[in-house]
C-alpha positions in Angstrom: 0.1 0.2 0.1 1.3 3.5 -1.0 1.8 6.3 1.6 2.1 9.1 -1.0 -1.4 10.6 0.4 0.9 11.4 3.7 3.3 14.0 1.9 2.6 17.0 0.0 5.3 19.7 -1.1 4.4 23.0 -2.5 8.0 24.7 -3.2 6.3 27.3 -5.4 4.7 28.6 -2.1 6.4 32.0 -1.7 6.8 31.1 1.9 8.5 27.6 1.3 9.9 26.7 3.6 7.9 28.3 6.3 10.2 27.3 9.2 13.8 28.6 9.4 16.2 25.7 9.4 13.8 23.1 8.0 15.4 20.9 5.5 13.6 21.6 2.2 14.0 17.9 0.8 11.9 16.6 3.4 9.6 19.5 4.3 5.9 18.4 4.1 3.4 21.1 3.5 0.6 18.6 4.0 -0.8 20.1 7.3 -0.1 23.9 6.5 -2.0 24.9 9.1 -1.5 22.3 12.2 -4.6 20.5 13.1 -3.3 20.5 16.7 -2.8 24.2 17.2 -5.8 24.2 19.4 -4.8 21.3 21.7 -2.6 22.8 24.6 -0.8 19.3 24.9 -0.1 19.1 21.2 3.6 17.7 21.9 5.0 20.2 19.6 7.6 22.8 20.2 5.6 26.1 21.0 5.7 29.1 23.3 3.0 31.9 24.1 3.5 35.1 23.2 3.0 38.4 25.6 -0.6 38.3 24.5 -1.5 34.9 25.2 -1.4 33.6 21.6 0.3 30.1 21.1 3.4 30.5 18.9 4.5 27.7 16.9 6.9 29.2 14.6 10.0 27.1 15.8 7.9 23.8 15.6 8.3 21.6 12.5 6.4 18.6 13.9 3.8 18.6 11.2 6.1 19.3 8.4 8.7 16.5 9.4 9.1 12.9 8.7 6.5 11.0 10.8 4.6 14.0 11.3 1.4 12.8 9.6 1.4 9.7 11.7 1.9 11.9 14.8 -0.8 13.9 14.1 -3.3 11.5 13.0 -2.6 9.5 16.4 -3.2 13.0 18.5 -6.6 13.7 16.5 -7.7 10.3 17.6 -6.9 10.6 21.4 
């Protein structure tokens, strides 16, 4: 069974890659907006801004190898 549905890359996007330090060849754009953003215990690398917003700018979890499987498991919890 193929797993091509787990990976999508839009290297034509003006923001690609949207996280500094991410390796372009493995950067997964499938979850451009992380579906775990609303979860306080998402497991990603985040902080809070002075205004209380979640800042995920250094988190590459949804864009990394294994990110798809991780997100699906967290959604199912």
